[in-house]
N, C-alpha and C positions, 0 to 999 in steps of 0.2 A: 521485470522480476516475475519468474515464473511460478512458485510459489512460497508462501510464508506460513508457518503454522507451531504455535507452542500449545503442548498438551495440556488439557482445561485444568489438570493439578498445581501447575505453574502460570498459568494466568494472573494478572490483573498483579504482577511484581514490575512490568516495568521491560519486561523481556523483551516482549515482541515489537515493544516503540525504539527499543535500542537497536535489535537485531536490524530494521527498516532504518533506522537514522545511517549504519552504518553501509546498509547497501546504496542508499539515494547518495548518498557521499561519497561510495569508491562508483557510483554510475557516474556523478558529478566528476570527481579526477577525471575522467575520460570522456570530457567537456561535451558531455551528451546535455541538450536543453530540457529534454520531457524523459518522467520514466511512466510508467503506464502498465497496468496488472489487469488483471479478468476477476472479477468475483461472482460467486454464485446470487442472483435474481434475494432468494429464502438467506443468506445468510448475513443477517440486519446488526448483528453485534459485528462483523467482522468491517461491514461497511461505514457503520457508524466510525470505530477505528481509524478507518480510510479517511475520512471527511478531518475527521478531529487533527488527523496527519497533514493536512491540507490539497487531498485528491481531490479532481469533481468528476461527477458522472456523466461521462460519454454513453455511446450507443450500444444498446442491448443487442447481443446476438445469444436465441434459445432464450437460455437457463443461466445464461452470463449478463454483467454488468462490466464492462471498460471503464475504468478508471483512470484518471492520467492526471498527475503533477509535474509543474513548471518546477523546475531545478533550481533555479536562482532564489526560490524561498526557500532552501533548504537550508539550517543553518548548522 
C-alpha cells in the first residue's frame, strides 16, 4: 500500500477502515500473504489505526516505520 489518506474533516467516519479493508481484500485476492506499508514515526494517530487493523510494527528507516499484516487475518 503506497498511501492512504482521508481528509481530516471526513475522519472518524469509517472511511479509512473501509478503504483499507477493500485494499487488503484485493491484495489477498491476488494470493499475496502479506501487506506492508510505511508510516511516519511521528504519526501516532495512523500507527494506532494500523495496529487496530492488525498490522504489526517492523523496522525503522529514518523517519519511517514499516508495518506488516499477515493477510489470512483479513475478513
